[in-house]
N, C-alpha and C positions, 0 to 999 in steps of 0.2 A: 542110303546104307553107308553104315559105318565098315571100313576098307574089312574084309575080312569075316564078316559078322555073316551067319548063317540065319541069322531072325536079327529084322532091328525093328523097332518102333520108335516112333520120336514123337513126344508130346502130343501124348495121347489122352484126351479128355472124354469123359461119358458123363451125360447128363439122365435122371429121369425124370421123367414130366409126367405131371398128374394134371385135373384142371383146375389142382386148389395149388400146388405148389411145383419147383425142382430142386431137384436130388444132387450133387455134386457128387459121384458114384470115385472117379478117377480123375484127377487132376494134372494134368501135364505129365506125364510116365513117361520115360525114356528106358528101354530096352534094350542092349545088344548081347547076342547070345553067339560064340564062336563055335565053327566044329569042334567036337569033341568034348565040348561042357555039358555039365551037369547042372541044371539050374532047377532049383522049388521055390516057388511063390507061397508064400504063407500069411496068414493071415487072420482075424478074427468071422466067424459067421459072421456072412453078410457086408465084409470089406472090399469086396467089389472082385474078386479070383478069380470067379467062374466068367463075368462079365468082360474084364480081358481079357481072356482065355478066346472065348467065342467072338470076341472085335476084330481081332486077327482075320477070323473068316467071316468078317460082317455080315454074324450069325446070330442075331438078338431080336427082343420084340419090340414090335415099333414105339409103343412107350421110351423105349431109349433113345438118345442124338449121340 
């Protein structure tokens, strides 16, 4: 964890796996949020925002690695 970080995510990569292919949803994401900071995660529909947030709590479907 980076010094003084309230939340720190390093090199997060997430893949969606199916029987036919793998889709890279998030690739090597780094986030460091300090106490008192206000942060927004924005992007198009289906860009991985919700999956990124859920991954911090290790809460996502089995098809996601």
